[in-house]
N, C-alpha and C positions, 0 to 999 in steps of 0.2 A: 504493499499499500504506499502511495506517495504521500508526502506531507507538505502542504503548501499553506502558507499564511493567508493567501487569498481565499482559501476555502471557508474561512471563519470570517463573517462580515462584521463591519463595525457595529451593525444593529444588534448582532448576537453578543459581541463583547460588552456592549453597553448594558446588558442584563446581569452582568457578574459584578458583585460588590465584594470588596475586601474588607473584612471586619477584624480589627485588632483589639483583642480583649486583654485589658490591663497592661498594655505596652507602655513603658515609662521612659525608655531611652530615646531622646529626641533624634540621635543619629541613626538608630534603627528604624524609627518612624520615617525619617527622611529617605533611607535606603529603600524602604517599601514604596514610597511615593515615586522615587526615580524608576524603580522596576515597572511600576504601573504605567508610567509615562512612556517608557521605552517599548512596552508591548501593547500599548493602545487601550489601557483600561483607565476609567475616570473616576469611579465611585469608591471612596475611601470612608469607612465609618470606624469610629474609635469608641470603645466602651471602657469608661473609667470613672471612678468617683471623683477624680481630680482632673482638672483641665491640663492635658499634656502640653509641655513647652514647645509648641510647634515652631516658634520663631527661632529656636536654637537648632532646628533640623538642617544643618549645614550640608549634609550629604544629598539633599533633595535637589541636585543640579537639574535645572530645566523643568522642575516639577512643582513650582511654586503654586500654579493654579490648582493642582490636585490638593495641596495642603490647605490652600485658601478655602477651597469648597468642601473640605472634609467635614463630616457631620459627627457630632459628639453625642453619646447616649450614656445614661447611667446603668442600664441593664442590657443583657444580651436579648431579652424578649423584645425590647423596644427597637433595637438595632436591626432585628430580622423580621420585623412585623409584616413586611410586604413581600417576603421571600417564599417561594414554593418548594425550595429545596435548600437545605442548610448542610454543608459538608465541613466537618471539623478536621483539623490536621493533628497528627500525633506522631511522636517518635516511638510509640508503643512501649519499649522498655519492659518492665515487669508488671505493668499495669494490667489488671483484668478488665477486659472490654465488654460492654453490653450492646455494642453496635456492630453492624456489618463493617468489615475493614477491607479497603481496597488498596492495592498498589496505585501509584499515582496515574499510570497509563489507563488502568481500568476506571478509576474515578473520573478521569477526563472524559471518557466516553459517556458516562452517566450525566455529567454536568452539561456537555454539548447537547445531549439528547434533550435535556430539560429546557435549555434556553431556546432550542429550535422549535419546541412544541408548546411552550407555554408563554404567557404574557408577563408573568411575574419575574422577580429577580432570583438569582441564585447566590447564596452567601458562602463565601470561603472564610471560615473562622480560624484565626491564629491566636494562640494563647501567649502569655507573658514570656519573656526571655528566660526566666528562671524556672518556672513551674509548668508551663504549657497551660492547657485548658483543664479546669477543675471538673470533677464528676457532675457537679450542678450545671456547669456551662455545657458540658458534653450532652446533657440530657436534651438540649434543644436541637441536636443534630439528627438528621436522618441517617447519615452514615459517616464513616471516617476514612481519610486517606493517609497514607504514609509514603514517604519518599525512601526507596530502598537505598541503604548505604552499606559500605563495607564494614563488617564487624571484625575488629582486631582482638586478638587474644589478650586476656588480662586487662581489658579496659572497659570502662562503663559504657552503657549503650550510647552509640553516637547520636548526636542531634545537630541540626543546622542552626546557624545564626538566623534570626527572624528575617532580615532582609534577603538572605540567600534563599531561604525556604519559599518566600513569596515569589521571588524571581523564577525559581525553578518551576513552581506550579503554574504561573502565568505563561511562561515559555511553552510548556507542554500543551496548554490550551490553544495557543495560536498556531502550533506547528502541526496539530492533528486535524485530520479531515473531519468535518462536522458530520453529525448524523442528522439528516434533514427532516423536516416535519412530514409526518404521515397524516393523511386525511382522517378525521374522526377521532383524534386524540382529545381526551377530555382534560379540562384544565384542573391542575392540582390545587388543593386548598392552600391559601397563604398562611404564614406562621401565626398571624394575629387571629385568623379564624380557628386554627387548630388550638391556640391558647384558650379561646373562649370555650371550645368543646371540652378541653381538659378541665377547666374550672367547673363546668356544669357536671361533667362525669364525676369528678371528685365529690361534688355535693351529693350526687345520687349515692355514691359509695358510703358517704357519711350518714345520710339519712336512713339508708337500708341497713345500717350497722355492719356493713361488710368490713369497714376499716377497723371496728372494734374487735371483730372475730378474727380477722387476718391482717393485723398491723404490719407484719413483715413484708407484705406485698403492696403496701399503700404509701410509700414515700412519694413526695412530689415528683422526683426524678423518675421513679419506677412507672408511675402513672403516665407521664409524658412519653416515655420510651414506648410503652404499650400502645398509646394512641398513634404515635408516629409510625409504628410498624403496620398500622392499618392502611396506610397510604390513602388518606381521605382525599376525595375529589371535591372541588368547590361546590358542585351542584348537590353533593350528598350531605354537606355540613348542615344546612337548615333542616334536612329530614331527620338526621340523627339528633339534632338539637330538640326538635319536636318530640321525638321518641323519649328522650330523657326528661323533658318537661312533663310529659304525660305520666311517666313513672313517678316523678315527684308529686304531681297532683294526686295520683292514686294512692300513694303511701300516706300523704297528709289526710286525704278523705277517710281512709280506713282508721287512722289514728283519731280523727274527730268523731267518727261513728262509734269508736270503742269507748 
């Protein structure tokens, strides 16, 4: 298979957003912005409780516009609200994973398929330079990708610098032939719609006392992962929300009658 940058249109690239979670080093953020500029990506989102010092990002050569237009969010949920696919990045290491894990080349096909067939955005999540993405942050992801690296004996699991990792992922996206839209593909639910469903589903579990009887299955992260594995379609969300609301109404009616 040949790989041509021309195969991936600017319109498709424009649906990919890079989300940096708890990134603090301005030079790393600058390197990310430079990689985005070089490969044709525009949308940078930063999740942090504190405003990152973007003015100190000296490594963002020719990428001032990307830094200037970067959006800041307090939570991951806010940053990915308009996304139909959220892909987290991980060096794996010794962490026990609860998500499908793809090598970068496999994940690239999944991402390009999504941007070709959907109107929403795809989020690429990158964690902090020191700790990566936390389990709570990973719970918002549909799947994970990892960049295969050479493992040397008697050394800790290798990981990439943040700017390098973003550059490698974006390069793989522009070099791989896209999977073009097929007719009849249904639109995936956006993250904000999924999150509303998660909240209502959790309420049903509480009212039905499932959470009391099975607390080990009911952490917020577990429920969110369970819902994401359903692969909700946008058209199905209001139907499922109606089902759950009817269940709540029925439980309350029976309680009132008793």
